[in-house]
VEXVEXLUM-25455 format. One record per residue (C-alpha): residue number from 1; residue in three letters; chain; x negated, y, z. Coordinates in steps of 0.1 Angstrom, whole numbers. Each point is the difference from the previous one (the first is absolute). Layout:
<nodes>
+-----+--------+--------+-------+-------+-------+
: num : residu : chaine :    xx :    yy :    zz :
+-----+--------+--------+-------+-------+-------+
: NUM :    ALA :      A :     X :     Y :     Z :
...
+-----+--------+--------+-------+-------+-------+
</nodes>
This chain:
<nodes>
+-----+--------+--------+-------+-------+-------+
: num : residu : chaine :    xx :    yy :    zz :
+-----+--------+--------+-------+-------+-------+
:   1 :    MET :      A :  -188 :  -114 :   252 :
:   2 :    SER :      A :   -10 :    28 :    19 :
:   3 :    LEU :      A :    21 :    32 :    -5 :
:   4 :    SER :      A :   -28 :    22 :    19 :
:   5 :    SER :      A :   -37 :     2 :     5 :
:   6 :    ASP :      A :    13 :    20 :    33 :
:   7 :    PRO :      A :     1 :   -24 :    29 :
:   8 :    ARG :      A :    28 :    21 :    18 :
:   9 :    VAL :      A :    23 :    -3 :   -31 :
:  10 :    ALA :      A :    -5 :   -37 :    -5 :
:  11 :    GLU :      A :     5 :    -5 :    39 :
:  12 :    PHE :      A :    33 :    21 :    -3 :
:  13 :    TYR :      A :    12 :   -19 :   -30 :
:  14 :    ALA :      A :    -9 :   -34 :    17 :
:  15 :    GLN :      A :    19 :     9 :    33 :
:  16 :    THR :      A :    29 :    13 :   -18 :
:  17 :    TYR :      A :     5 :   -25 :   -29 :
:  18 :    ASP :      A :    26 :   -23 :    16 :
:  19 :    GLU :      A :    21 :    30 :     9 :
:  20 :    ALA :      A :    -2 :    15 :   -36 :
:  21 :    VAL :      A :     3 :   -32 :   -22 :
:  22 :    PRO :      A :    30 :   -23 :     1 :
:  23 :    ASP :      A :     4 :   -35 :   -11 :
:  24 :    TRP :      A :    15 :    -4 :   -35 :
:  25 :    PRO :      A :    35 :   -17 :     0 :
:  26 :    GLY :      A :    -2 :   -38 :     1 :
:  27 :    GLU :      A :   -42 :     3 :     2 :
:  28 :    ILE :      A :    -7 :   -19 :    32 :
:  29 :    ASP :      A :    25 :   -27 :    -5 :
:  30 :    PHE :      A :   -13 :    -2 :   -33 :
:  31 :    TYR :      A :   -38 :   -11 :    11 :
:  32 :    ARG :      A :    12 :   -17 :    30 :
:  33 :    GLY :      A :    16 :   -24 :   -22 :
:  34 :    LEU :      A :   -33 :    -4 :   -20 :
:  35 :    ALA :      A :   -21 :    -1 :    31 :
:  36 :    ALA :      A :    22 :   -26 :    13 :
:  37 :    GLU :      A :    -9 :   -23 :   -29 :
:  38 :    VAL :      A :   -37 :     2 :     6 :
:  39 :    ARG :      A :     1 :    -2 :    37 :
:  40 :    ALA :      A :    18 :   -35 :    -3 :
:  41 :    ILE :      A :   -28 :   -14 :   -20 :
:  42 :    GLY :      A :   -25 :    14 :    22 :
:  43 :    GLN :      A :   -14 :    28 :   -21 :
:  44 :    SER :      A :   -10 :    37 :    11 :
:  45 :    LEU :      A :    13 :    32 :   -17 :
:  46 :    LEU :      A :   -20 :    30 :   -10 :
:  47 :    GLU :      A :    10 :    34 :     1 :
:  48 :    ILE :      A :   -18 :    25 :   -23 :
:  49 :    ALA :      A :     0 :    35 :    11 :
:  50 :    VAL :      A :    15 :    -8 :    32 :
:  51 :    GLY :      A :     2 :    36 :    13 :
:  52 :    THR :      A :    14 :    -2 :    36 :
:  53 :    GLY :      A :    15 :   -34 :    -5 :
:  54 :    ARG :      A :    35 :    11 :    -6 :
:  55 :    VAL :      A :     7 :   -33 :   -20 :
:  56 :    ALA :      A :   -28 :   -20 :    11 :
:  57 :    ILE :      A :     7 :    -3 :    38 :
:  58 :    ARG :      A :    34 :    -8 :    -3 :
:  59 :    LEU :      A :    -9 :   -31 :   -20 :
:  60 :    ALA :      A :   -27 :   -10 :    26 :
:  61 :    ARG :      A :    25 :     3 :    28 :
:  62 :    ASP :      A :    18 :   -27 :   -22 :
:  63 :    GLY :      A :   -27 :   -23 :     5 :
:  64 :    THR :      A :   -19 :     7 :   -34 :
:  65 :    ARG :      A :   -34 :    -3 :     2 :
:  66 :    THR :      A :   -10 :    35 :   -14 :
:  67 :    VAL :      A :   -30 :    23 :   -11 :
:  68 :    GLY :      A :     2 :    37 :    -9 :
:  69 :    LEU :      A :   -24 :    18 :   -20 :
:  70 :    ASP :      A :    -3 :    38 :     0 :
:  71 :    LEU :      A :   -27 :    29 :   -10 :
:  72 :    SER :      A :    13 :    24 :    29 :
:  73 :    PRO :      A :   -16 :    -6 :    34 :
:  74 :    GLN :      A :    28 :    22 :    15 :
:  75 :    MET :      A :    29 :   -23 :   -16 :
:  76 :    LEU :      A :   -14 :   -30 :    13 :
:  77 :    ASP :      A :    -5 :    16 :    35 :
:  78 :    VAL :      A :    37 :     6 :     2 :
:  79 :    ALA :      A :     7 :   -35 :   -14 :
:  80 :    ARG :      A :   -24 :   -16 :    26 :
:  81 :    GLU :      A :    16 :    17 :    29 :
:  82 :    LYS :      A :    37 :    -9 :   -14 :
:  83 :    SER :      A :   -10 :   -37 :    -3 :
:  84 :    LYS :      A :   -24 :    -3 :    33 :
:  85 :    ASP :      A :    23 :   -29 :    13 :
:  86 :    ILE :      A :     3 :   -19 :   -31 :
:  87 :    PRO :      A :   -31 :   -27 :    -4 :
:  88 :    ASN :      A :     9 :   -13 :   -36 :
:  89 :    ILE :      A :   -10 :    35 :   -18 :
:  90 :    ARG :      A :   -33 :    15 :    -8 :
:  91 :    TYR :      A :   -12 :    32 :   -18 :
:  92 :    VAL :      A :   -27 :     7 :   -24 :
:  93 :    GLN :      A :   -14 :    35 :   -12 :
:  94 :    ALA :      A :    -9 :    -3 :   -35 :
:  95 :    ASP :      A :     7 :    11 :   -34 :
:  96 :    MET :      A :    29 :   -17 :   -20 :
:  97 :    CYS :      A :   -20 :    -1 :   -31 :
:  98 :    ASP :      A :   -35 :   -15 :    17 :
:  99 :    PHE :      A :     8 :   -24 :    28 :
: 100 :    ASP :      A :   -12 :   -36 :    12 :
: 101 :    LEU :      A :    21 :   -16 :    31 :
: 102 :    GLY :      A :   -13 :   -36 :    -1 :
: 103 :    GLU :      A :    33 :   -16 :    -1 :
: 104 :    SER :      A :    30 :    -7 :   -24 :
: 105 :    PHE :      A :    38 :     7 :     4 :
: 106 :    GLY :      A :    31 :   -13 :   -13 :
: 107 :    LEU :      A :    15 :    35 :    -5 :
: 108 :    ALA :      A :   -14 :    35 :    -6 :
: 109 :    ILE :      A :    20 :    33 :     0 :
: 110 :    VAL :      A :    -6 :    34 :    -9 :
: 111 :    THR :      A :    29 :    22 :    14 :
: 112 :    GLY :      A :    12 :    34 :     0 :
: 113 :    HIS :      A :   -15 :    12 :   -35 :
: 114 :    ALA :      A :   -36 :    -4 :    15 :
: 115 :    PHE :      A :   -11 :   -15 :   -33 :
: 116 :    GLN :      A :     7 :    35 :   -16 :
: 117 :    ASN :      A :   -29 :    13 :    18 :
: 118 :    LEU :      A :   -24 :   -17 :   -28 :
: 119 :    ASN :      A :    -3 :    27 :   -26 :
: 120 :    THR :      A :   -18 :   -21 :   -25 :
: 121 :    PRO :      A :     4 :   -33 :   -22 :
: 122 :    GLN :      A :   -34 :   -12 :    16 :
: 123 :    GLU :      A :    11 :     8 :    36 :
: 124 :    GLN :      A :    34 :   -20 :    -5 :
: 125 :    PHE :      A :   -21 :   -29 :   -16 :
: 126 :    ASP :      A :   -24 :    -1 :    28 :
: 127 :    CYS :      A :    27 :    -2 :    28 :
: 128 :    MET :      A :    21 :   -28 :   -22 :
: 129 :    GLY :      A :   -35 :   -20 :     0 :
: 130 :    CYS :      A :    -5 :     5 :    37 :
: 131 :    ILE :      A :    34 :   -12 :     8 :
: 132 :    TYR :      A :     0 :   -28 :   -28 :
: 133 :    ARG :      A :   -34 :   -16 :    20 :
: 134 :    HIS :      A :    18 :     4 :    32 :
: 135 :    LEU :      A :    31 :   -24 :   -11 :
: 136 :    VAL :      A :     3 :   -35 :     1 :
: 137 :    PRO :      A :    10 :   -16 :   -33 :
: 138 :    GLY :      A :    34 :     3 :    -1 :
: 139 :    GLY :      A :     3 :    32 :    25 :
: 140 :    ARG :      A :    21 :    30 :    -8 :
: 141 :    LEU :      A :    -4 :    37 :    -1 :
: 142 :    VAL :      A :    26 :    26 :     4 :
: 143 :    VAL :      A :    -6 :    38 :   -15 :
: 144 :    HIS :      A :    21 :    27 :     7 :
: 145 :    ILE :      A :     0 :    31 :   -19 :
: 146 :    ASP :      A :    23 :    28 :   -12 :
: 147 :    HIS :      A :    21 :    -3 :   -30 :
: 148 :    GLN :      A :    -7 :    32 :   -16 :
: 149 :    ASP :      A :    25 :    29 :    -2 :
: 150 :    PHE :      A :    -8 :    20 :   -32 :
: 151 :    GLY :      A :    26 :    28 :     7 :
: 152 :    TRP :      A :   -17 :     7 :    34 :
: 153 :    LEU :      A :   -37 :    -3 :   -15 :
: 154 :    GLY :      A :     9 :    22 :   -29 :
: 155 :    GLY :      A :    11 :    28 :    26 :
: 156 :    LEU :      A :   -35 :    -4 :    15 :
: 157 :    VAL :      A :   -18 :    12 :   -30 :
: 158 :    GLY :      A :    20 :    30 :    -4 :
: 159 :    GLU :      A :     7 :    29 :    29 :
: 160 :    LYS :      A :     7 :   -23 :    28 :
: 161 :    GLY :      A :   -37 :   -16 :    -3 :
: 162 :    GLY :      A :   -22 :     9 :    31 :
: 163 :    VAL :      A :    28 :    17 :    18 :
: 164 :    PHE :      A :     5 :    -9 :    37 :
: 165 :    GLU :      A :    38 :   -14 :     6 :
: 166 :    PRO :      A :    13 :   -12 :    34 :
: 167 :    ALA :      A :    -3 :   -37 :     7 :
: 168 :    GLU :      A :    10 :   -24 :    27 :
: 169 :    LYS :      A :     1 :    14 :    39 :
: 170 :    PHE :      A :    -6 :   -23 :    29 :
: 171 :    VAL :      A :   -12 :     4 :    34 :
: 172 :    HIS :      A :   -36 :    -5 :    12 :
: 173 :    PRO :      A :    -5 :   -33 :    18 :
: 174 :    LYS :      A :   -23 :    13 :    24 :
: 175 :    SER :      A :     7 :    36 :     7 :
: 176 :    GLY :      A :    40 :    -1 :    -7 :
: 177 :    ASN :      A :    -1 :    30 :   -21 :
: 178 :    PRO :      A :    18 :     4 :   -33 :
: 179 :    VAL :      A :   -19 :    -4 :   -32 :
: 180 :    ARG :      A :     9 :    13 :   -33 :
: 181 :    ALA :      A :   -17 :   -13 :   -31 :
: 182 :    LEU :      A :    -3 :    18 :   -34 :
: 183 :    ARG :      A :   -18 :   -16 :   -29 :
: 184 :    ALA :      A :   -11 :    18 :   -34 :
: 185 :    TRP :      A :     0 :   -26 :   -31 :
: 186 :    SER :      A :   -13 :     6 :   -33 :
: 187 :    TYR :      A :    -6 :   -25 :   -32 :
: 188 :    GLU :      A :   -25 :    -7 :   -24 :
: 189 :    PRO :      A :    16 :   -17 :   -31 :
: 190 :    ALA :      A :   -36 :    -6 :   -13 :
: 191 :    THR :      A :    -9 :   -23 :    25 :
: 192 :    GLN :      A :    34 :   -12 :    15 :
: 193 :    THR :      A :   -10 :    14 :    34 :
: 194 :    ALA :      A :    25 :    17 :    24 :
: 195 :    VAL :      A :   -21 :    24 :    24 :
: 196 :    CYS :      A :    14 :     7 :    36 :
: 197 :    THR :      A :   -11 :    23 :    25 :
: 198 :    ALA :      A :    16 :    -4 :    35 :
: 199 :    ARG :      A :     5 :    25 :    27 :
: 200 :    TRP :      A :    13 :    -5 :    35 :
: 201 :    GLU :      A :    13 :    26 :    25 :
: 202 :    MET :      A :     4 :    -7 :    36 :
: 203 :    LEU :      A :    31 :    25 :    16 :
: 204 :    ASP :      A :     2 :    11 :    36 :
: 205 :    ASP :      A :    36 :     0 :    19 :
: 206 :    THR :      A :     6 :    35 :   -18 :
: 207 :    GLY :      A :    -9 :   -11 :   -37 :
: 208 :    LYS :      A :   -34 :    15 :    -1 :
: 209 :    VAL :      A :   -26 :   -17 :   -18 :
: 210 :    VAL :      A :   -29 :    -9 :    26 :
: 211 :    GLU :      A :   -21 :   -25 :   -20 :
: 212 :    THR :      A :    -6 :    -9 :   -36 :
: 213 :    TRP :      A :   -15 :   -28 :   -19 :
: 214 :    GLN :      A :    -7 :    -2 :   -40 :
: 215 :    THR :      A :   -13 :   -27 :   -17 :
: 216 :    GLN :      A :   -24 :    -1 :   -34 :
: 217 :    PRO :      A :    17 :    -4 :   -30 :
: 218 :    ASN :      A :     7 :   -36 :    -3 :
: 219 :    ARG :      A :     2 :   -18 :   -35 :
: 220 :    LEU :      A :    25 :   -27 :    -7 :
: 221 :    HIS :      A :     2 :   -18 :   -32 :
: 222 :    CYS :      A :    33 :    -4 :   -16 :
: 223 :    ILE :      A :     0 :   -36 :   -13 :
: 224 :    TYR :      A :    24 :   -12 :   -26 :
: 225 :    ARG :      A :    13 :   -32 :    -5 :
: 226 :    PHE :      A :   -20 :   -12 :   -28 :
: 227 :    GLU :      A :   -32 :    12 :    18 :
: 228 :    MET :      A :     6 :   -28 :    27 :
: 229 :    GLU :      A :    10 :   -25 :   -28 :
: 230 :    HIS :      A :   -34 :     4 :   -14 :
: 231 :    LEU :      A :   -21 :     2 :    35 :
: 232 :    PHE :      A :    17 :   -33 :    14 :
: 233 :    PRO :      A :   -11 :   -24 :   -25 :
: 234 :    ARG :      A :   -35 :    17 :    -7 :
: 235 :    ALA :      A :    -6 :    -4 :    36 :
: 236 :    GLY :      A :     9 :   -38 :    -4 :
: 237 :    PHE :      A :    37 :     2 :    17 :
: 238 :    VAL :      A :    33 :   -13 :   -13 :
: 239 :    ILE :      A :    30 :    24 :     3 :
: 240 :    ASP :      A :    30 :   -19 :    15 :
: 241 :    GLU :      A :    24 :    31 :     6 :
: 242 :    VAL :      A :     4 :    38 :    -2 :
: 243 :    TYR :      A :    28 :    15 :    21 :
: 244 :    GLY :      A :    15 :    35 :     2 :
: 245 :    ASP :      A :     5 :    -5 :    37 :
: 246 :    PHE :      A :    -6 :   -19 :    31 :
: 247 :    HIS :      A :    33 :   -20 :    -6 :
: 248 :    ARG :      A :   -12 :   -15 :   -29 :
: 249 :    HIS :      A :    19 :    18 :   -26 :
: 250 :    PRO :      A :   -14 :     2 :   -33 :
: 251 :    LEU :      A :   -21 :    28 :   -11 :
: 252 :    GLU :      A :    23 :    26 :   -18 :
: 253 :    ASN :      A :    -3 :    36 :   -14 :
: 254 :    LYS :      A :    16 :    13 :    31 :
: 255 :    SER :      A :   -23 :   -21 :    25 :
: 256 :    GLY :      A :   -22 :    20 :    25 :
: 257 :    ASN :      A :   -24 :   -27 :     5 :
: 258 :    MET :      A :   -20 :   -27 :   -16 :
: 259 :    ILE :      A :    -9 :   -29 :    20 :
: 260 :    TRP :      A :   -21 :   -25 :   -16 :
: 261 :    VAL :      A :    -4 :   -36 :    10 :
: 262 :    VAL :      A :   -29 :   -20 :   -14 :
: 263 :    HIS :      A :   -20 :   -29 :     6 :
: 264 :    ARG :      A :   -36 :   -15 :    -7 :
: 265 :    PRO :      A :     6 :   -32 :   -17 :
: 266 :    GLN :      A :   -11 :   -34 :    13 :
: 267 :    GLY :      A :   -32 :   -13 :   -12 :
+-----+--------+--------+-------+-------+-------+
</nodes>
């Protein structure tokens, strides 16, 4: 989902996404293992909300035929530039809740908490329906989302809510200038929605702010385990596993993530 209607902000976010967002521990190996299985039987992979191709490009370089779908033209421009030497990956600009690619896949993945950009049950169901129709019978789907931290969310309802706090720092890949990020989070318990506004400040050699970018408030649905256990069967999927990390440890109270592995049944 787009973080801003301002093309300047959207372009900055796309250009710096890879600098600011690291891989989760074990993430790429996890997807590589699943991609190798579909590649071995001649099937393809679909990544929903592919962004700049952080995951998809590496899977395509391994030889997996890959399609990446995203709503943001700016993110897709970066992905295409990064993968212009890879013949077996292509990109489609489309809404993750409404797409028809005219082909089927053995594996679909929704990485990096992107599924939490869907804020209503209908949006979630529509997305699941689109993915289901694009999977071959027996094809698998992986959805990576947060395992919610109640303590942190509770703090966002109080005095910390809406206050900008320091976040990551990185170097702008084109200008070479240091950039510092700040984020203001708040939480709406009634809708299970975390709202984030991000601001980035580019610094010169003296530490002076020379340019800034700020997003619109971005609404992220805080999903709990039983929501997914209802959603997948309603959309026709069979749940195989839910992990607490990419090393396939079980989901526990202390887990920071939920990695769901489901499949479209045969027949």
